[in-house]
VOLUMSE-318628 format. One line per field, with one value per residue: y, x, z of N, C-alpha, C, CB in turn. Coordinates in steps of 0.05 Angstrom, whole numbers. Glycine has a CB too. Layout:
! VOLUMSE-318628
nY [Y ...]
nX [X ...]
nZ [Z ...]
caY [Y ...]
caX [X ...]
caZ [Z ...]
cY [Y ...]
cX [X ...]
cZ [Z ...]
cbY [Y ...]
cbX [X ...]
cbZ [Z ...]
***
This chain:
! VOLUMSE-318628
nY [125 122 173 168 142 182 220 193 191 245 257 228 254 307 302 280 324 358 332 342 394 424 396 407 461 486 464 482 538 538 522 565 602 623 635 594 619 656 622 597 640 650 602 602 644 627 592 631 672 643 638 685 681 635 640 666 629 591 618 625 574 542 500 435 437 490 487 450 479 523 499 484 533 552 514 524 577 569 539 577 612 580 574 627 635 613 649 690 703 736 758 787 780 722 714 743 714 664 676 690 640 612 637 619 562 545 530 485 431 426 437 399 351 355 352 301 267 269 249 197 178 182 141 96 85 88 148 143 105 132 173 145 140 190 188 147 171 211 184 160 206 230 194 200 254 283 258 274 329 331 326 367 410 445 483 461 417 443 465 420 405 449 442 395 414 447 408 382 421 417 366 374 401 362 327 308 343 323 293 334 341 349 377 407 448 481 539 540 559 593 603 560 520 534 532 479 437 388 386 430 414 371 398 427 386 361 402 416 367 347 393 402 357 371 416 395 362 400 421 378 361 399 387 335 346 380 345 325 294 280 314 276 238 257 253 197 186 209 175 128 140 152 104 73 101 90 33 30 59 25 -21 1 15 -34 -59 -25 -27 -54 -27 13 78 128 112 101 145 144 107 134 183 162 139 183 210 173 177 231 231 202 237 280 268 286 255 221 189 202 159 135 177 181 131 139 178 150 132 173 162 129 159 201 173 153 201 220 179 185 240 276 248 244 298 309 276 298 352 352 356 410 441 418 430 481 468 436 474 512 483 479 533 549 515 535 584 567 535 572 611 580 560 608 626 582 576 614 594 544 560 582 541 491 433 385 402 435 398 372 410 409 356 358 390 355 311 334 345 293 272 306 286 237 254 282 240 201 231 240 193 160 190 196 143 131 166 154]
nX [268 198 147 104 127 161 125 103 147 154 106 112 157 138 95 120 151 109 89 126 120 67 30 50 49 15 34 87 78 54 98 132 107 54 -15 -76 -119 -93 -65 -108 -128 -86 -81 -130 -131 -99 -125 -161 -131 -111 -157 -163 -125 -138 -177 -143 -102 -135 -153 -108 -85 -98 -84 -52 3 15 -5 31 80 68 63 115 143 116 131 185 186 156 192 231 199 183 232 242 201 219 255 239 199 156 87 63 101 102 48 45 82 57 11 33 55 8 -15 18 17 -36 -67 -43 -59 -108 -89 -49 -79 -113 -74 -50 -95 -105 -56 -60 -104 -84 -47 -77 -92 -116 -132 -119 -80 -34 -35 -30 24 35 7 35 86 71 58 107 137 108 119 174 179 171 210 256 250 259 313 334 302 239 251 295 269 233 269 288 241 235 279 262 216 241 268 224 207 247 235 184 203 230 191 143 88 18 -21 -58 -128 -175 -219 -199 -175 -216 -252 -265 -307 -321 -375 -399 -386 -411 -464 -475 -517 -512 -459 -456 -491 -461 -415 -431 -441 -388 -353 -373 -371 -316 -289 -305 -282 -227 -223 -230 -184 -142 -142 -134 -82 -72 -113 -102 -54 -72 -92 -50 -16 47 83 101 61 23 50 54 -1 -14 16 -13 -66 -55 -33 -79 -107 -75 -81 -135 -140 -110 -143 -189 -168 -155 -204 -231 -263 -308 -332 -384 -377 -400 -432 -395 -388 -427 -407 -358 -378 -408 -368 -339 -377 -381 -329 -327 -367 -341 -299 -325 -339 -328 -303 -267 -203 -134 -114 -160 -180 -139 -145 -196 -183 -157 -196 -201 -171 -200 -245 -218 -188 -230 -251 -208 -206 -253 -268 -237 -238 -292 -308 -280 -307 -358 -352 -316 -253 -242 -262 -250 -206 -221 -268 -248 -215 -255 -283 -243 -238 -287 -286 -244 -264 -303 -272 -233 -263 -285 -240 -215 -250 -247 -206 -222 -273 -260 -230 -272 -313 -288 -252 -282 -336 -329 -317 -366 -399 -379 -393 -449 -457 -435 -470 -517 -500 -490 -543 -562 -533 -558 -606 -586 -562 -603 -640 -614 -598 -600 -573 -522 -504 -499 -460 -418]
nZ [342 351 340 374 418 434 452 495 530 538 564 611 635 639 675 719 735 747 793 831 844 839 874 923 935 973 1021 1020 1024 1075 1104 1102 1133 1123 1138 1140 1116 1083 1049 1024 997 960 930 910 875 834 793 777 754 711 682 654 612 584 541 505 493 470 425 393 388 339 309 311 309 324 376 399 395 426 477 483 490 536 575 583 602 648 679 694 725 768 795 810 847 895 915 950 1007 1018 1023 981 939 932 919 870 838 837 810 760 746 741 698 657 664 672 628 610 620 589 536 530 536 491 450 460 456 401 381 401 371 320 322 329 384 452 489 544 543 532 570 617 627 646 695 720 726 761 806 821 829 870 910 920 930 981 1012 986 995 1049 1052 1021 1026 1008 971 942 920 885 850 823 797 763 729 703 677 639 609 587 552 512 493 469 426 395 382 332 304 311 258 216 209 154 172 212 187 174 195 260 317 380 383 357 391 441 424 420 448 475 490 526 567 586 601 646 683 686 703 754 782 776 788 842 865 858 889 941 940 941 992 1024 1042 1082 1115 1137 1162 1200 1236 1259 1228 1197 1143 1106 1105 1069 1021 1017 1014 964 932 940 919 866 848 850 811 766 761 752 704 671 670 646 595 574 568 534 488 505 546 566 559 577 618 657 688 726 761 775 799 841 872 887 919 961 982 999 1039 1079 1089 1110 1160 1226 1265 1242 1239 1222 1190 1169 1139 1101 1076 1053 1015 976 941 906 861 828 809 782 743 711 692 662 623 595 583 547 497 490 483 436 400 401 386 343 306 293 334 381 416 432 459 502 527 542 580 618 631 653 695 723 741 777 814 832 859 900 925 940 979 1012 1053 1092 1104 1126 1171 1200 1207 1207 1180 1169 1164 1120 1080 1081 1057 1004 993 991 946 906 909 890 838 820 819 779 736 726 705 659 630 621 592 546 527 481 441 465 469 416 400 433]
caY [124 132 197 159 137 208 233 178 200 272 257 219 274 330 297 277 351 368 318 353 422 434 385 416 490 493 456 501 563 534 519 592 617 634 624 579 638 668 600 594 663 648 580 609 663 613 586 656 685 626 643 708 675 612 647 675 605 578 633 622 546 532 475 419 447 514 478 438 500 539 483 484 558 554 498 538 601 558 531 600 624 563 581 654 633 605 669 710 692 756 751 800 767 695 717 751 692 643 685 687 612 605 648 602 533 537 517 463 406 426 436 372 332 358 342 272 254 267 231 170 171 178 116 75 80 104 170 134 88 150 188 128 146 213 179 132 190 226 165 158 233 234 177 209 283 293 248 293 354 328 328 392 430 449 499 442 401 459 468 395 407 470 429 376 430 455 384 379 440 405 343 383 409 339 311 317 350 304 298 353 332 370 394 425 471 498 557 535 583 588 603 533 504 539 526 451 432 364 394 448 397 355 416 433 363 356 424 415 342 346 417 397 338 384 434 378 354 422 426 353 361 415 373 314 357 391 323 315 278 293 320 252 222 266 241 170 186 213 150 108 145 151 75 65 113 74 7 35 66 1 -38 14 14 -63 -66 0 -33 -67 -11 37 99 149 100 100 168 135 96 155 200 147 135 210 214 157 189 256 223 194 260 300 258 299 237 204 194 207 135 132 198 174 109 150 193 131 130 194 151 117 181 215 155 152 227 220 160 192 267 288 233 251 325 308 263 315 377 348 367 439 455 402 445 502 456 429 499 523 467 488 561 550 501 553 604 553 527 594 625 562 559 634 627 557 581 627 576 524 573 587 517 468 417 366 416 444 375 368 429 397 332 367 398 332 296 348 341 265 271 319 269 218 268 287 215 188 248 241 166 149 205 190 116 132 181 142]
caX [246 174 135 88 145 171 103 101 169 148 84 124 173 121 79 139 156 84 86 145 115 39 15 63 49 2 53 108 68 51 126 145 94 29 -39 -94 -135 -75 -60 -133 -130 -66 -87 -155 -126 -84 -142 -175 -112 -111 -182 -159 -110 -148 -187 -122 -91 -155 -155 -83 -78 -118 -74 -37 31 16 -9 57 100 59 70 144 151 104 146 210 180 147 215 242 181 184 256 238 183 234 275 228 176 136 61 59 119 92 23 51 95 38 -7 47 56 -19 -19 32 11 -64 -79 -27 -74 -125 -74 -36 -100 -121 -53 -47 -118 -102 -33 -70 -121 -67 -34 -97 -89 -134 -118 -110 -56 -11 -37 -22 52 35 -1 57 106 60 60 136 144 96 132 201 180 176 235 275 246 272 342 343 280 220 264 310 248 222 291 288 217 241 296 247 200 259 273 199 207 264 221 165 218 238 166 128 60 -1 -31 -81 -150 -186 -239 -183 -168 -240 -252 -285 -311 -334 -404 -407 -382 -432 -490 -479 -531 -503 -434 -461 -501 -438 -396 -442 -435 -360 -342 -381 -361 -287 -280 -309 -261 -202 -223 -224 -155 -123 -141 -130 -57 -74 -134 -90 -34 -86 -98 -25 0 71 80 106 36 10 64 45 -29 -13 26 -35 -88 -45 -31 -107 -113 -61 -94 -162 -137 -101 -166 -206 -155 -155 -230 -243 -284 -331 -342 -402 -361 -415 -442 -374 -390 -444 -388 -340 -392 -415 -343 -333 -396 -372 -304 -334 -382 -322 -283 -341 -344 -308 -290 -249 -176 -117 -111 -186 -180 -120 -158 -217 -172 -149 -217 -198 -158 -220 -259 -200 -182 -253 -252 -188 -213 -277 -274 -225 -248 -321 -309 -271 -328 -381 -347 -299 -226 -239 -271 -244 -189 -238 -286 -233 -207 -278 -288 -223 -243 -310 -278 -226 -280 -315 -252 -220 -280 -288 -213 -210 -266 -244 -190 -238 -294 -247 -224 -298 -329 -272 -249 -303 -359 -321 -321 -395 -409 -371 -409 -476 -455 -430 -495 -535 -489 -495 -571 -564 -523 -579 -625 -572 -557 -627 -654 -598 -586 -597 -551 -497 -496 -491 -434 -396]
caZ [362 340 351 396 441 444 467 520 547 544 584 636 648 646 699 741 744 761 819 850 849 844 898 948 938 999 1043 1019 1035 1104 1115 1104 1153 1117 1150 1122 1099 1063 1030 1009 978 939 912 897 853 813 770 768 736 687 668 636 589 569 514 487 483 452 400 377 384 320 297 330 308 341 404 408 398 450 501 484 502 562 593 588 620 673 694 706 746 792 810 822 870 919 922 968 1021 1025 1013 955 920 927 905 843 824 833 789 735 741 733 670 639 666 675 604 601 619 566 511 529 532 463 434 465 445 372 378 406 349 296 325 337 413 468 503 570 540 534 595 640 632 664 722 732 735 784 829 829 839 897 930 927 933 1008 1021 974 1008 1076 1050 1007 1030 987 950 925 906 864 830 806 780 743 710 687 659 617 592 573 529 491 482 450 402 379 375 309 309 301 232 216 193 138 188 229 172 173 217 281 333 405 379 351 416 461 414 421 473 489 502 548 589 596 613 673 700 689 718 782 794 778 803 870 873 859 912 964 939 947 1021 1038 1057 1107 1132 1152 1180 1223 1255 1270 1208 1186 1114 1091 1102 1046 999 1015 1005 936 921 940 901 839 842 844 784 744 758 740 675 656 666 627 569 565 561 524 469 518 568 559 572 591 643 676 706 748 781 785 816 865 888 899 941 984 993 1013 1063 1099 1096 1124 1188 1242 1283 1226 1244 1199 1173 1156 1119 1080 1062 1036 992 955 922 885 837 811 796 763 721 694 679 640 603 580 577 522 474 486 472 408 383 401 373 321 307 290 358 405 434 443 479 526 541 554 604 638 637 671 719 738 755 800 835 844 878 923 940 953 1005 1028 1076 1112 1112 1144 1197 1215 1213 1208 1156 1165 1153 1094 1062 1080 1036 979 990 983 918 890 909 872 811 814 811 753 715 719 687 635 615 612 573 521 526 453 427 478 462 388 397 449]
cY [136 157 191 155 163 222 219 187 228 274 248 241 299 325 291 305 363 356 329 382 428 422 396 446 497 486 475 528 561 534 546 611 630 620 610 598 651 647 596 616 659 625 584 627 650 607 611 671 670 632 665 700 651 618 655 650 591 591 627 593 533 507 460 428 472 506 467 460 518 525 484 510 561 538 511 562 591 550 555 612 607 569 608 653 628 628 690 698 712 749 761 786 739 696 724 729 670 650 682 658 602 613 630 573 525 523 493 437 404 423 409 350 332 346 312 256 248 248 202 161 165 150 93 66 95 126 160 118 106 164 172 132 171 205 163 150 205 208 163 184 238 217 189 239 292 282 266 320 354 334 356 414 432 464 480 426 417 464 444 396 427 457 410 391 439 432 379 397 429 382 352 391 385 322 324 323 328 312 315 340 356 389 413 450 491 516 551 560 575 588 576 515 509 535 496 443 409 370 411 432 381 373 422 411 360 377 421 389 342 371 414 378 352 404 417 369 376 428 401 352 376 401 352 324 370 371 310 298 293 296 294 234 231 255 212 167 189 187 130 114 145 122 65 76 97 48 10 42 42 -18 -26 12 -14 -70 -43 -6 -44 -50 11 62 120 138 99 123 162 123 117 174 187 144 161 217 199 169 214 251 217 219 281 291 268 279 219 210 197 183 131 153 191 151 120 165 175 128 152 182 139 138 195 198 155 179 229 202 170 219 277 274 240 279 325 296 282 340 375 362 397 454 440 417 467 491 449 453 513 509 476 515 562 536 519 574 591 546 551 608 607 561 585 636 603 561 594 609 554 536 578 561 491 452 399 379 428 422 367 385 418 372 339 375 375 314 308 344 312 261 283 301 247 230 273 262 204 205 250 213 156 164 198 163 115 145 166 114]
cX [221 164 117 104 156 150 99 122 163 126 94 139 158 107 96 146 133 83 105 139 86 26 26 64 36 21 77 101 64 79 140 129 67 6 -57 -109 -118 -69 -84 -135 -111 -73 -113 -151 -111 -103 -156 -157 -110 -134 -179 -145 -119 -160 -166 -108 -109 -156 -131 -77 -99 -109 -57 -7 33 13 17 77 93 67 100 153 141 121 172 206 172 171 228 226 181 210 254 220 197 252 265 203 155 110 57 76 109 66 27 63 75 17 7 49 30 -25 -6 22 -18 -77 -64 -43 -93 -111 -61 -57 -109 -101 -50 -71 -115 -77 -43 -87 -105 -52 -51 -95 -112 -118 -105 -84 -30 -11 -29 8 55 27 21 79 97 63 89 144 133 109 159 201 187 201 258 274 259 302 350 322 261 233 280 291 238 244 291 264 222 259 281 227 216 265 248 198 224 250 199 179 223 214 154 99 42 -11 -56 -103 -161 -204 -224 -176 -192 -238 -274 -289 -323 -364 -414 -406 -406 -460 -496 -491 -520 -476 -438 -472 -478 -419 -405 -435 -405 -347 -348 -371 -331 -276 -283 -288 -234 -200 -217 -195 -137 -121 -136 -105 -58 -94 -119 -68 -47 -93 -72 -7 24 67 83 81 22 23 56 16 -29 -4 3 -56 -80 -41 -59 -115 -101 -75 -121 -160 -127 -125 -184 -195 -158 -183 -245 -265 -310 -344 -360 -391 -377 -427 -420 -376 -409 -426 -370 -354 -400 -391 -336 -351 -387 -347 -310 -350 -362 -306 -298 -348 -322 -292 -270 -221 -160 -116 -137 -188 -162 -132 -180 -206 -162 -170 -217 -187 -178 -235 -242 -193 -206 -256 -233 -194 -235 -277 -263 -236 -277 -323 -300 -293 -352 -376 -330 -272 -225 -247 -263 -227 -204 -256 -272 -224 -230 -285 -269 -229 -265 -302 -260 -242 -292 -295 -239 -237 -283 -262 -208 -226 -260 -228 -205 -260 -283 -241 -249 -312 -313 -271 -272 -328 -354 -326 -350 -407 -403 -387 -437 -477 -453 -455 -515 -527 -494 -524 -576 -554 -543 -599 -612 -569 -583 -644 -639 -586 -581 -574 -524 -486 -487 -463 -411 -403]
cZ [349 354 375 421 451 461 494 540 557 567 611 650 656 673 723 752 758 789 840 858 857 869 924 952 966 1023 1044 1031 1065 1117 1118 1120 1146 1131 1130 1104 1077 1040 1011 988 954 920 898 872 829 789 759 749 710 669 647 610 573 542 495 475 463 425 381 370 365 304 317 331 326 370 415 414 422 476 505 499 531 582 601 607 647 691 708 728 771 809 823 846 896 930 944 981 1029 1011 985 933 913 911 875 826 818 811 762 726 730 704 650 640 667 652 595 599 594 540 508 523 503 445 437 455 415 366 380 382 324 297 334 365 427 482 529 567 539 561 619 646 650 693 736 742 760 809 839 841 866 918 940 936 962 1021 1011 990 1036 1074 1039 1009 1006 964 931 909 882 843 812 787 758 721 691 668 635 598 575 548 506 478 463 424 383 371 350 317 299 274 233 199 176 153 205 214 169 197 237 298 360 403 373 375 435 451 413 448 489 503 527 572 602 611 642 691 707 708 748 796 798 792 833 881 877 883 938 965 949 977 1038 1054 1083 1126 1149 1171 1204 1244 1265 1252 1199 1155 1097 1087 1076 1020 995 1006 975 921 918 919 872 830 835 816 762 739 744 710 659 650 644 598 557 555 548 504 481 539 557 574 587 617 665 697 729 770 793 805 842 884 902 921 965 998 1009 1039 1085 1108 1112 1152 1206 1260 1268 1233 1218 1179 1157 1134 1095 1062 1044 1012 970 933 900 859 818 795 776 740 701 678 656 617 584 568 550 497 468 474 442 390 380 383 348 324 309 316 384 425 448 465 505 542 553 580 626 648 658 698 737 753 781 822 847 865 904 939 954 980 1023 1053 1099 1123 1133 1171 1214 1224 1214 1182 1151 1153 1125 1073 1060 1059 1008 972 980 954 899 888 890 842 802 805 784 731 707 699 659 618 605 593 547 516 498 438 439 471 433 384 411 458]
cbY [140 110 211 135 118 226 232 147 199 287 238 195 282 336 274 261 369 360 287 352 438 429 355 405 503 478 427 505 572 508 502 605 638 633 646 561 661 677 574 594 689 644 553 622 686 587 566 674 686 597 651 729 670 598 670 692 586 578 663 634 530 554 482 389 454 534 456 419 515 543 454 483 581 544 470 548 619 535 517 621 626 532 581 672 611 580 684 736 677 784 762 830 765 680 738 775 682 637 715 699 596 617 676 602 523 562 537 459 402 451 459 366 336 388 355 267 270 296 237 169 194 201 120 51 88 86 192 117 71 171 197 98 151 233 162 112 211 234 136 151 254 227 148 206 295 286 218 297 360 300 307 386 457 463 519 424 394 486 471 370 416 495 414 357 455 466 359 384 468 396 326 407 421 322 310 296 377 301 271 381 320 359 376 412 463 481 586 513 603 609 622 522 510 567 537 436 426 340 409 469 379 342 443 438 337 355 451 417 317 344 441 386 315 399 448 354 346 447 439 331 372 444 359 293 377 405 302 301 269 277 341 236 226 296 242 156 208 236 139 107 170 167 59 74 143 69 -7 58 89 -14 -40 44 22 -82 -75 16 -51 -94 0 31 114 159 71 101 193 114 74 171 211 121 125 231 206 128 196 275 198 173 272 304 227 320 221 208 173 213 110 134 225 165 88 168 210 104 131 216 128 99 202 225 127 146 250 213 134 190 285 285 203 251 344 290 236 323 395 358 357 449 459 376 456 516 431 414 517 522 436 487 576 535 475 567 614 527 508 614 630 534 552 657 627 536 597 653 562 514 599 602 515 450 402 352 438 453 352 373 457 389 317 391 417 315 294 378 348 247 284 344 256 209 296 299 194 180 276 263 146 153 235 192 97 148 210 161]
cbX [253 154 119 73 169 179 76 103 197 137 62 142 195 101 60 164 164 59 91 173 122 21 17 91 33 -25 62 117 42 36 143 149 111 24 -55 -113 -146 -48 -53 -156 -123 -39 -87 -174 -109 -72 -162 -182 -83 -110 -205 -144 -82 -169 -207 -101 -85 -182 -157 -60 -77 -124 -57 -38 39 -7 -30 68 102 28 60 157 140 76 151 222 156 129 235 246 153 184 280 227 163 250 282 222 186 145 40 65 148 88 5 70 118 24 -15 75 63 -40 -7 62 24 -81 -79 -5 -90 -140 -53 -22 -123 -125 -27 -43 -143 -97 -10 -87 -141 -45 -12 -94 -61 -150 -137 -131 -58 -12 -66 -28 66 16 -27 69 112 30 50 154 135 66 137 220 154 152 238 269 216 267 354 349 291 196 283 327 225 211 318 286 192 255 318 232 188 285 280 175 218 292 209 151 245 257 145 130 52 -24 -36 -73 -173 -201 -257 -158 -157 -267 -255 -275 -330 -325 -412 -389 -356 -430 -493 -452 -561 -499 -417 -481 -523 -423 -394 -472 -446 -347 -353 -412 -369 -275 -296 -337 -258 -197 -250 -242 -148 -131 -168 -132 -36 -84 -156 -79 -17 -111 -114 -31 -18 97 101 128 18 10 94 49 -46 6 49 -47 -101 -18 -19 -126 -103 -31 -97 -178 -117 -79 -182 -210 -126 -146 -244 -222 -274 -321 -319 -432 -344 -437 -452 -347 -400 -466 -370 -330 -417 -427 -320 -334 -426 -365 -284 -349 -401 -304 -272 -367 -346 -321 -309 -253 -165 -89 -105 -210 -172 -93 -170 -235 -150 -143 -244 -180 -139 -241 -268 -174 -175 -279 -247 -161 -221 -301 -264 -194 -245 -336 -291 -245 -336 -389 -333 -313 -211 -256 -302 -230 -164 -254 -300 -209 -194 -302 -286 -196 -250 -336 -263 -207 -304 -328 -231 -212 -309 -296 -189 -219 -296 -229 -167 -250 -306 -221 -210 -316 -351 -281 -224 -311 -369 -291 -304 -408 -396 -341 -411 -486 -431 -407 -507 -535 -458 -489 -589 -548 -497 -594 -633 -544 -543 -644 -658 -576 -603 -624 -556 -500 -518 -511 -437 -391]
cbZ [389 342 330 389 434 421 451 516 532 519 575 631 628 624 694 731 720 744 816 838 824 820 898 948 915 1003 1039 991 1021 1110 1098 1076 1160 1087 1165 1137 1116 1076 1046 1027 992 951 927 916 863 824 778 792 748 693 687 649 597 586 517 502 507 465 406 392 411 301 272 323 278 333 405 387 373 449 498 456 486 562 581 561 608 668 675 685 735 784 791 802 866 913 897 954 1045 1018 1031 956 931 953 918 843 839 860 795 738 766 752 668 645 690 681 581 621 644 565 510 556 551 457 442 494 451 359 398 433 344 293 344 319 424 490 509 584 513 511 598 634 606 654 720 712 712 780 820 804 821 896 918 904 925 1025 1012 943 1010 1089 1031 977 1036 997 963 941 925 876 844 824 797 755 724 705 673 629 609 591 539 502 505 462 410 394 399 286 296 319 217 204 211 114 206 239 144 172 206 299 319 425 357 329 430 471 387 416 467 469 482 540 579 572 597 673 687 663 708 784 777 750 794 875 852 833 915 963 910 933 1030 1019 1039 1100 1113 1133 1165 1214 1241 1294 1184 1192 1106 1104 1126 1045 1004 1041 1019 930 938 968 908 837 867 866 783 752 785 755 671 672 692 635 571 589 585 510 448 531 584 567 551 573 637 663 691 739 768 762 803 858 871 878 932 975 971 995 1057 1087 1072 1109 1189 1259 1297 1196 1262 1208 1191 1176 1131 1093 1081 1053 1002 967 936 896 845 827 817 777 731 712 698 652 615 598 599 522 478 513 488 406 396 429 392 296 283 267 357 398 419 422 467 517 521 535 599 626 612 658 712 718 736 791 824 823 866 913 920 933 998 1011 1069 1100 1087 1131 1193 1197 1194 1230 1157 1191 1172 1094 1071 1107 1040 979 1016 1001 913 900 937 878 812 838 832 753 723 745 699 641 634 636 584 523 540 437 429 508 467 371 410 475]
***
């Protein structure tokens, strides 16, 4: 079996495990009796805890081999922590375990994206051609997750996820590291990353746009259940928007040479604005809200298609991982603060007004991107 095939299988199993655990944390916490404000506090501290360790991962993951081995160890520890989370339902215990899980898993996406981007380049493929296996796994997992949870509870669902995280660790062991470029052997630095004006301008846009989308995602399950929807509706919603994501990524991959990639964010941002407009309307029923959430798949597919490759082209091999991790780090600050306050805001003004706040932020960011793109159009088109 080729190394590329191994990474595709690894990506599929990793994201299948993710789909059985992370999207259902808020519903699990609700099922064991926590209030919305407590849930908001706990999910808000998850990215904040990860913020502390991201610079550590970035410092040590100076080669693709080290990155792969780090992910191997992280996946194994993550499996154990997920099991421990289910053993006690006290606030302090759950908060502590979620923080520990965040310390281990918060950098996973950045490190995996960096690794898969290089694997794709080494095999003359696009990043999305590998990442689509993750999206497919997420869709399947989302479809079966709550049906499984009905039979064996959320605890059983999380045990399955833990087992798959352990399998992922083994798959990292049998996969070969991507080929190292000469530039990777040179000593890069965060100073070089933050002195790159184009990267910093992009970072501001990406963090606020995608971070705002993720904040809305984390409270969406509670939003529709507040309108009387059973938990299974959220599972079906995830199935829908991940299907849209897969279709969008397949289209983008097929026409990758003909698509002006940076212009795609005009579409992604516009779709997110439309989605939030619908979710900010207090009279929207459950079915209309679910339909609006399907648009999430378009925005996220575009982000996956563009972001990692763009960072790699702008910063080069020696600083690409640092750039991706810095984006994640700043995004974690933004999302953690918003999520931490989110539960209290919702309790005071309701879900619709909470999504209205997110909408206002996204509209401002969308306008900012017009300025960013048209003031750097020539450079962006040359690079990408």
